[in-house]
C-alpha positions in Angstrom: -12.0 -18.6 10.7 -12.1 -17.9 6.8 -9.3 -15.7 5.6 -12.2 -13.1 4.5 -13.3 -13.1 8.2 -9.8 -12.6 9.5 -9.2 -9.9 7.0 -12.6 -8.2 8.2 -11.6 -8.6 12.0 -8.1 -7.1 11.3 -9.7 -4.1 9.4 -11.8 -3.5 12.7 -8.9 -3.7 14.9 -6.8 -1.4 12.8 -10.1 1.1 12.8 -10.0 0.9 16.5 -6.3 1.5 17.2 -6.4 4.5 14.9 -8.6 6.4 17.3 -5.6 6.8 19.6 -3.3 8.7 17.0 -6.5 10.7 15.7 -7.3 11.8 19.2 -3.8 12.6 20.5 -2.7 14.3 17.5 -5.7 16.5 17.0 -5.4 17.5 20.8 -1.6 18.3 20.1 -2.6 20.3 17.0 -5.5 22.2 18.6 -4.0 22.8 22.2 -0.2 22.6 21.5 2.3 21.7 24.3 0.1 23.4 27.0 -1.9 20.2 26.6 0.8 18.3 28.7 2.8 21.6 30.3 1.2 24.6 31.5 3.7 27.1 30.2 5.5 25.7 27.4 8.2 27.6 25.5 7.3 28.9 21.9 9.8 26.6 20.4 8.4 23.7 22.7 4.8 24.4 21.3 6.1 24.7 17.7 7.8 21.6 17.7 4.9 19.7 19.8 2.2 20.9 17.1 4.6 19.9 14.3 5.0 16.5 15.6 1.2 16.2 16.1 0.6 16.9 12.6 3.1 14.2 11.7 1.5 11.9 14.0 -2.1 12.6 12.5 -0.3 12.1 9.1 0.8 8.5 10.5 -2.9 7.7 11.5 -4.2 8.9 8.3 -1.7 6.5 6.7 -2.7 3.8 8.6 -6.7 4.2 7.9 -5.7 4.4 4.4 -4.5 0.6 4.5 -8.1 -0.5 6.1 -9.8 -1.1 2.6 -7.7 -3.5 0.8 -5.4 -4.3 3.9 -4.2 -7.6 2.2 -2.9 -5.6 -0.6 -1.2 -2.9 1.3 1.7 -4.7 2.6 4.5 -2.5 1.9 2.7 0.7 3.2 1.6 -0.8 6.2 5.1 -1.9 7.0 6.5 1.4 6.1 4.1 3.0 8.5 4.4 0.4 11.2 8.5 0.6 11.0 8.1 4.5 11.7 5.9 3.7 14.8 8.3 1.3 16.2 11.2 3.6 15.6 9.2 6.3 17.6 8.6 3.6 20.4 12.3 3.0 20.5 12.8 6.8 21.1 10.4 7.0 23.9 11.8 3.9 25.3 14.9 5.8 25.4 13.3 8.6 27.3 12.1 6.3 29.8 15.6 4.8 30.5 17.1 8.1 30.3 14.8 10.7 32.1 12.3 8.5 34.1 8.9 6.9 33.8 6.4 9.1 32.0 2.5 9.2 32.9 0.2 6.6 32.1 -0.8 7.9 28.7 2.9 7.9 27.5 3.1 4.2 28.9 -0.1 3.2 26.9 1.5 4.9 23.8 4.8 2.8 24.4 2.8 -0.4 24.9 1.0 0.2 21.4 4.3 1.2 19.7 6.5 -1.7 20.8 3.9 -4.4 21.3 0.6 -3.8 19.4 2.0 -2.5 16.4 4.4 -5.5 15.9 1.8 -7.7 16.3 -0.7 -5.9 13.9 2.4 -6.0 11.4 2.7 -9.8 11.8 -1.3 -10.2 11.5 -1.4 -8.0 8.2 1.2 -10.4 6.9 -0.5 -13.4 7.8 -3.7 -12.0 6.3 -1.9 -11.0 2.9 -0.7 -14.5 2.7 -3.9 -16.3 3.4 -5.5 -14.1 0.9 -2.8 -14.8 -1.7 -2.6 -11.3 -2.7 0.9 -10.0 -3.8 2.3 -7.3 -1.6 2.1 -3.9 -2.5 
């Protein structure tokens, strides 16, 4: 596969993966914690909407890396590190509180498997396109 073709494929995969944070964060912002729990406290709802806003920001950050992905290594790695750290926090919840519903398990897999694979792939594409890291 040519470097250009691989770059385009990576861009398409990132665009597809961005659907998850966009959908989940918008649902969290619009519906609050009631999206997951029928009668959340005001504190829980406020915090949930705040975190949903941060999640939307992460998704927008990743989307901003799509054009010129081979030149966005620094930004892409920072955003990826934030997602992986969140995944480890979710893993701690799994270990201490119990197994969450399927949607959260899918999120955990994206955070601790898909994102690290995308980070490695972006590094490969940046190297193949011979563009210095940004």
